[in-house]
C-alpha positions, 0 to 999 in steps of 0.5 A: 500500500502507498505510504500514507505519511502525507495524508496523515493530517488530511481531513477527507470526504469520500463521496460515494463512500458507501459503494464498492470502491468507497468502502475499500477506500474508507477501510484503507484510510480509517485511523490513518487520516485526521478525519473522514466523512462518507457521503452516500445514499446508502451503505452497502456494508455498514459494518465495514465502515463502522465508526466513520461519520456518514452523511446520507443524501443524494447528489442533488441535495446541495446542502448535504453535499456542502455538509459533506465537504465542510472542513475537508481538504481532500475530496474523493469523488466516486459518485456515479448515478448511472451505468454504461447501460442505463445512461444511454436510456436517459441521457438528459437524466444522466447529464443532470445527475452526474455533470450538474451534480459535480458542478454543485460539488465543485462550487461547494469545494470552492466555498469550503476551501477544499484543496484537492479532488481525486475523481474516479473516471472510466478507463473503459469508456472514455476512449471509445473504440481505441485506435491504439492498444494499450491506450495511453492518456494522450489517445483521442477521447471519443466515447460511444456511450453517454456514460463515457461522455459524462465522465469526460465532461466531468474531467473537463470541468475539473480542468476548468475549475483548476484554470479559473480558481486553482482547485487542484485535482487528479483524475484516475481513469480506472479500468475494470476493478473487482474484489471484495465489497463489489455486489454488481447490484447495478449490473456493473462489475462482470466478475462479481456478477459472474461469481454470484451466478456461479455461487447460486449454481446458475448459468452465466449469461454473456453478451456476445460470443465471449471475445470482448476484452477488458483490463481487469484490476484488483481493488487494492491496487486501485486504492493504492493509486487513489492514495498516491493521487491524493498527494501527487505533485507533478505535471500530469493530472490524468492517469490510467489505472489498470493492469495493462493486460487484457482478458476476454469474457471467456477467460474470466469464466475460465478463471472463476472455474479455476479458483472455485473448482466449479464447472459453470454453464454459459449462455451466449446472447446478442452483443450490445452496441455499448460494448467496446470490443477491446479495451486495455490501458497503457499505465506507463504514466502512472508508473512513472509519475505516481510511483505506482504499479499493480501488486496483485496478479490477476489470479490471486485477486480472483481467489481473494474475491471468490473467497470473500463472496463465498464467505457471504453465502 
Protein backbone atom coordinates (compact mmCIF):
# COMPACT_ATOMS: atom_id res chain seq x y z
CA UNK A 1 0.00 0.00 0.00
CA UNK A 2 1.15 3.54 -0.74
CA UNK A 3 2.91 5.50 2.01
CA UNK A 4 0.23 7.36 3.95
CA UNK A 5 2.50 9.84 5.74
CA UNK A 6 1.50 12.83 3.62
CA UNK A 7 -2.20 12.14 4.20
CA UNK A 8 -1.96 11.69 7.95
CA UNK A 9 -3.04 15.27 8.65
CA UNK A 10 -5.73 15.34 5.99
CA UNK A 11 -9.46 15.56 6.52
CA UNK A 12 -11.13 13.61 3.76
CA UNK A 13 -14.63 13.41 2.32
CA UNK A 14 -15.50 10.31 0.31
CA UNK A 15 -18.46 10.99 -1.96
CA UNK A 16 -19.90 7.63 -2.89
CA UNK A 17 -18.16 6.10 0.11
CA UNK A 18 -20.92 3.55 0.64
CA UNK A 19 -20.25 1.68 -2.60
CA UNK A 20 -17.65 -0.80 -3.79
CA UNK A 21 -14.62 1.43 -4.31
CA UNK A 22 -15.67 3.77 -1.49
CA UNK A 23 -15.95 1.01 1.11
CA UNK A 24 -12.46 -0.23 0.29
CA UNK A 25 -11.07 3.32 0.35
CA UNK A 26 -12.66 4.05 3.73
CA UNK A 27 -11.16 0.89 5.18
CA UNK A 28 -7.71 1.90 3.88
CA UNK A 29 -7.98 5.42 5.29
CA UNK A 30 -9.59 4.61 8.64
CA UNK A 31 -7.33 5.51 11.54
CA UNK A 32 -4.67 6.89 9.17
CA UNK A 33 -6.08 10.36 8.45
CA UNK A 34 -7.05 13.22 10.75
CA UNK A 35 -10.72 12.99 9.82
CA UNK A 36 -13.07 11.32 7.36
CA UNK A 37 -16.70 11.62 6.27
CA UNK A 38 -18.77 9.42 3.98
CA UNK A 39 -21.44 10.90 1.73
CA UNK A 40 -23.74 8.40 0.03
CA UNK A 41 -27.35 7.43 -0.35
CA UNK A 42 -26.77 4.15 1.44
CA UNK A 43 -24.03 1.98 2.90
CA UNK A 44 -23.65 -1.36 1.13
CA UNK A 45 -21.75 -2.91 4.06
CA UNK A 46 -22.29 -0.82 7.22
CA UNK A 47 -20.09 -2.98 9.50
CA UNK A 48 -17.13 -2.45 7.14
CA UNK A 49 -17.21 1.32 7.69
CA UNK A 50 -18.41 1.46 11.29
CA UNK A 51 -17.13 4.41 13.27
CA UNK A 52 -16.93 6.72 10.24
CA UNK A 53 -19.28 9.71 10.07
CA UNK A 54 -21.92 9.08 7.42
CA UNK A 55 -23.96 11.82 5.79
CA UNK A 56 -26.89 10.30 3.95
CA UNK A 57 -28.11 12.11 0.86
CA UNK A 58 -28.45 12.27 -2.90
CA UNK A 59 -26.10 14.14 -5.19
CA UNK A 60 -28.76 16.77 -5.91
CA UNK A 61 -29.02 17.65 -2.21
CA UNK A 62 -26.78 20.74 -2.35
CA UNK A 63 -26.90 21.35 1.39
CA UNK A 64 -25.90 17.76 2.17
CA UNK A 65 -23.02 17.89 -0.32
CA UNK A 66 -21.80 21.12 1.29
CA UNK A 67 -22.06 19.49 4.72
CA UNK A 68 -20.03 16.55 3.49
CA UNK A 69 -17.08 18.62 2.24
CA UNK A 70 -17.14 21.21 5.04
CA UNK A 71 -13.86 21.22 6.95
CA UNK A 72 -12.20 18.84 4.48
CA UNK A 73 -9.08 19.47 2.42
CA UNK A 74 -9.26 16.35 0.23
CA UNK A 75 -12.35 15.07 -1.57
CA UNK A 76 -12.59 11.69 -3.28
CA UNK A 77 -15.35 11.92 -5.90
CA UNK A 78 -16.63 8.40 -6.61
CA UNK A 79 -20.28 9.23 -7.22
CA UNK A 80 -21.88 7.96 -10.41
CA UNK A 81 -25.65 7.81 -10.58
CA UNK A 82 -25.76 5.75 -13.78
CA UNK A 83 -24.11 2.82 -15.55
CA UNK A 84 -22.90 2.48 -19.16
CA UNK A 85 -26.16 0.68 -19.96
CA UNK A 86 -28.58 2.94 -18.10
CA UNK A 87 -27.03 6.27 -19.15
CA UNK A 88 -27.99 5.79 -22.81
CA UNK A 89 -31.63 5.21 -21.84
CA UNK A 90 -31.95 8.67 -20.25
CA UNK A 91 -29.16 10.94 -21.45
CA UNK A 92 -30.69 14.10 -20.01
CA UNK A 93 -31.14 12.42 -16.66
CA UNK A 94 -27.55 11.18 -16.82
CA UNK A 95 -26.32 14.71 -17.55
CA UNK A 96 -28.37 16.24 -14.74
CA UNK A 97 -27.41 13.61 -12.18
CA UNK A 98 -23.68 13.45 -12.85
CA UNK A 99 -22.46 16.62 -14.55
CA UNK A 100 -24.75 19.16 -12.86
CA UNK A 101 -24.21 17.33 -9.56
CA UNK A 102 -20.45 17.61 -9.98
CA UNK A 103 -20.68 21.34 -10.73
CA UNK A 104 -22.58 21.84 -7.48
CA UNK A 105 -19.91 19.80 -5.73
CA UNK A 106 -17.11 21.90 -7.22
CA UNK A 107 -18.82 25.10 -6.09
CA UNK A 108 -19.16 23.64 -2.58
CA UNK A 109 -15.48 22.68 -2.62
CA UNK A 110 -14.52 26.23 -3.56
CA UNK A 111 -16.70 27.68 -0.83
CA UNK A 112 -15.32 25.30 1.82
CA UNK A 113 -11.67 25.71 0.86
CA UNK A 114 -11.07 22.14 -0.35
CA UNK A 115 -7.55 21.83 -1.72
CA UNK A 116 -7.77 18.72 -3.92
CA UNK A 117 -10.30 16.46 -5.61
CA UNK A 118 -9.48 12.92 -6.70
CA UNK A 119 -12.01 11.84 -9.33
CA UNK A 120 -12.67 8.29 -10.46
CA UNK A 121 -13.24 8.38 -14.20
CA UNK A 122 -13.59 5.46 -16.59
CA UNK A 123 -10.69 3.90 -18.45
CA UNK A 124 -13.08 1.59 -20.25
CA UNK A 125 -15.44 4.15 -21.79
CA UNK A 126 -13.51 7.44 -22.11
CA UNK A 127 -11.61 6.39 -25.23
CA UNK A 128 -14.49 4.78 -27.11
CA UNK A 129 -13.21 2.30 -29.69
CA UNK A 130 -9.49 2.82 -29.19
CA UNK A 131 -7.17 3.46 -32.12
CA UNK A 132 -4.17 2.33 -30.07
CA UNK A 133 -3.88 -0.64 -27.68
CA UNK A 134 -2.68 -0.44 -24.97
CA UNK A 135 -4.30 3.00 -24.88
CA UNK A 136 -2.37 5.96 -23.39
CA UNK A 137 -3.90 9.03 -21.75
CA UNK A 138 -2.97 11.07 -24.84
CA UNK A 139 -5.22 8.98 -27.10
CA UNK A 140 -8.34 10.55 -28.67
CA UNK A 141 -11.42 10.51 -26.44
CA UNK A 142 -14.48 9.51 -28.46
CA UNK A 143 -16.90 7.74 -26.08
CA UNK A 144 -19.64 5.61 -27.62
CA UNK A 145 -21.86 5.77 -24.51
CA UNK A 146 -23.48 8.68 -22.69
CA UNK A 147 -21.74 7.36 -19.56
CA UNK A 148 -18.35 7.96 -21.15
CA UNK A 149 -19.38 11.41 -22.39
CA UNK A 150 -20.45 12.31 -18.85
CA UNK A 151 -17.17 11.09 -17.34
CA UNK A 152 -15.22 13.09 -19.90
CA UNK A 153 -17.34 16.18 -19.23
CA UNK A 154 -16.54 15.99 -15.52
CA UNK A 155 -12.84 15.72 -16.34
CA UNK A 156 -13.09 18.88 -18.45
CA UNK A 157 -14.91 20.80 -15.70
CA UNK A 158 -12.22 19.79 -13.21
CA UNK A 159 -9.65 21.26 -15.59
CA UNK A 160 -11.74 24.43 -15.96
CA UNK A 161 -12.10 24.92 -12.20
CA UNK A 162 -8.37 24.47 -11.79
CA UNK A 163 -7.73 27.06 -14.50
CA UNK A 164 -10.25 29.56 -13.14
CA UNK A 165 -9.98 29.03 -9.39
CA UNK A 166 -6.85 26.99 -8.69
CA UNK A 167 -8.79 23.97 -7.38
CA UNK A 168 -6.30 21.10 -7.57
CA UNK A 169 -7.41 17.73 -8.92
CA UNK A 170 -6.29 14.33 -10.11
CA UNK A 171 -8.30 12.09 -12.44
CA UNK A 172 -7.90 8.32 -12.39
CA UNK A 173 -9.25 6.57 -15.49
CA UNK A 174 -9.82 3.23 -13.82
CA UNK A 175 -10.21 0.09 -15.92
CA UNK A 176 -12.50 -2.69 -14.62
CA UNK A 177 -12.00 -3.01 -10.85
CA UNK A 178 -13.01 -6.14 -8.97
CA UNK A 179 -12.68 -7.50 -5.46
CA UNK A 180 -14.38 -7.68 -2.05
CA UNK A 181 -17.44 -5.47 -1.45
CA UNK A 182 -18.45 -5.45 -5.10
CA UNK A 183 -22.07 -6.56 -5.36
CA UNK A 184 -22.99 -5.99 -9.04
CA UNK A 185 -26.42 -4.76 -7.90
CA UNK A 186 -26.32 -2.06 -10.62
CA UNK A 187 -25.38 -4.65 -13.25
CA UNK A 188 -21.87 -3.25 -13.21
CA UNK A 189 -18.91 -5.44 -12.40
CA UNK A 190 -18.85 -8.51 -14.57
CA UNK A 191 -16.62 -10.57 -12.29
CA UNK A 192 -18.87 -10.01 -9.27
CA UNK A 193 -21.96 -10.77 -11.35
CA UNK A 194 -20.48 -13.96 -12.81
CA UNK A 195 -19.28 -15.15 -9.39
CA UNK A 196 -22.69 -14.51 -7.87
CA UNK A 197 -24.34 -16.70 -10.52
CA UNK A 198 -21.71 -19.40 -10.02
CA UNK A 199 -22.31 -19.44 -6.26
CA UNK A 200 -26.02 -19.93 -6.87
CA UNK A 201 -25.40 -22.77 -9.29
CA UNK A 202 -26.82 -20.69 -12.13
CA UNK A 203 -25.54 -20.40 -15.69
CA UNK A 204 -23.62 -17.26 -16.69
CA UNK A 205 -25.13 -15.04 -19.36
CA UNK A 206 -22.58 -13.50 -21.70
CA UNK A 207 -23.32 -10.64 -24.11
CA UNK A 208 -21.89 -11.64 -27.48
CA UNK A 209 -19.55 -14.57 -28.13
CA UNK A 210 -17.27 -14.05 -25.11
CA UNK A 211 -14.48 -12.40 -27.10
CA UNK A 212 -14.86 -8.90 -25.60
CA UNK A 213 -11.56 -7.99 -23.92
CA UNK A 214 -11.17 -5.76 -20.88
CA UNK A 215 -8.41 -4.71 -18.49
CA UNK A 216 -9.30 -6.01 -15.01
CA UNK A 217 -7.60 -4.72 -11.86
CA UNK A 218 -7.89 -5.84 -8.24
CA UNK A 219 -9.42 -3.24 -5.94
CA UNK A 220 -6.44 -2.94 -3.55
CA UNK A 221 -4.34 -1.72 -6.47
CA UNK A 222 -6.98 0.89 -7.33
CA UNK A 223 -6.96 2.12 -3.73
CA UNK A 224 -3.17 2.47 -3.66
CA UNK A 225 -3.39 4.55 -6.86
CA UNK A 226 -6.02 6.79 -5.24
CA UNK A 227 -3.83 7.38 -2.20
CA UNK A 228 -0.88 8.21 -4.45
CA UNK A 229 -3.05 10.63 -6.46
CA UNK A 230 -4.16 12.40 -3.28
CA UNK A 231 -0.60 13.52 -2.55
CA UNK A 232 0.92 13.61 -6.04
CA UNK A 233 2.89 16.71 -7.01
CA UNK A 234 3.81 16.63 -10.67
CA UNK A 235 2.89 17.93 -14.12
CA UNK A 236 0.26 15.33 -15.03
CA UNK A 237 -3.26 15.26 -13.64
CA UNK A 238 -4.90 12.41 -15.57
CA UNK A 239 -3.78 8.81 -15.15
CA UNK A 240 -4.82 5.42 -16.50
CA UNK A 241 -5.18 2.81 -13.75
CA UNK A 242 -5.34 -0.81 -14.86
CA UNK A 243 -3.09 -3.82 -15.19
CA UNK A 244 -2.18 -3.09 -18.81
CA UNK A 245 -3.36 -6.60 -19.69
CA UNK A 246 -6.47 -7.79 -21.49
CA UNK A 247 -8.72 -10.76 -20.76
CA UNK A 248 -11.77 -11.93 -22.63
CA UNK A 249 -15.09 -12.78 -21.01
CA UNK A 250 -14.38 -16.40 -21.84
CA UNK A 251 -11.09 -16.17 -19.93
CA UNK A 252 -12.93 -14.61 -16.98
CA UNK A 253 -15.29 -17.61 -16.83
CA UNK A 254 -12.31 -19.97 -17.02
CA UNK A 255 -10.58 -18.10 -14.17
CA UNK A 256 -13.70 -18.37 -11.99
CA UNK A 257 -13.81 -22.10 -12.68
CA UNK A 258 -10.13 -22.31 -11.68
CA UNK A 259 -10.49 -20.52 -8.33
CA UNK A 260 -13.84 -22.11 -7.47
CA UNK A 261 -13.32 -25.66 -8.71
CA UNK A 262 -16.76 -25.48 -10.37
CA UNK A 263 -17.84 -26.19 -13.91
CA UNK A 264 -20.01 -23.27 -14.98
CA UNK A 265 -22.53 -23.41 -17.84
CA UNK A 266 -22.53 -20.34 -20.11
CA UNK A 267 -25.39 -18.90 -22.15
CA UNK A 268 -24.44 -16.57 -25.00
CA UNK A 269 -26.70 -13.71 -26.05
CA UNK A 270 -26.72 -10.88 -28.56
CA UNK A 271 -23.83 -8.41 -28.49
CA UNK A 272 -24.51 -4.90 -27.14
CA UNK A 273 -23.88 -1.65 -29.02
CA UNK A 274 -22.42 -0.06 -25.86
CA UNK A 275 -19.57 -2.58 -25.63
CA UNK A 276 -16.15 -1.64 -26.97
CA UNK A 277 -14.64 -4.83 -28.48
CA UNK A 278 -11.23 -4.41 -26.84
CA UNK A 279 -10.01 -2.11 -24.07
CA UNK A 280 -6.55 -2.29 -22.46
CA UNK A 281 -4.90 0.67 -20.74
CA UNK A 282 -1.32 1.88 -21.01
CA UNK A 283 -0.27 2.52 -17.39
CA UNK A 284 3.25 3.82 -18.11
CA UNK A 285 2.45 7.35 -16.90
CA UNK A 286 1.09 6.19 -13.54
CA UNK A 287 4.17 4.04 -13.02
CA UNK A 288 6.47 6.95 -13.81
CA UNK A 289 4.74 9.85 -12.06
CA UNK A 290 2.71 8.27 -9.26
CA UNK A 291 5.35 5.67 -8.46
CA UNK A 292 2.51 3.17 -8.64
CA UNK A 293 2.06 -0.23 -10.16
CA UNK A 294 -0.29 -3.17 -9.60
CA UNK A 295 0.85 -5.50 -6.83
CA UNK A 296 -1.75 -8.26 -7.19
CA UNK A 297 -1.59 -10.71 -10.05
CA UNK A 298 -4.94 -11.38 -11.65
CA UNK A 299 -5.49 -14.92 -10.38
CA UNK A 300 -4.61 -14.16 -6.75
CA UNK A 301 -7.08 -11.26 -6.88
CA UNK A 302 -9.71 -13.59 -8.29
CA UNK A 303 -9.09 -16.08 -5.48
CA UNK A 304 -9.42 -13.37 -2.81
CA UNK A 305 -12.63 -12.15 -4.43
CA UNK A 306 -14.11 -15.65 -4.67
CA UNK A 307 -13.23 -16.44 -1.04
CA UNK A 308 -14.88 -13.20 0.10
CA UNK A 309 -18.06 -13.79 -1.93
CA UNK A 310 -18.28 -17.36 -0.69
CA UNK A 311 -17.98 -16.12 2.91
CA UNK A 312 -21.22 -14.15 2.43
CA UNK A 313 -23.29 -17.15 1.39
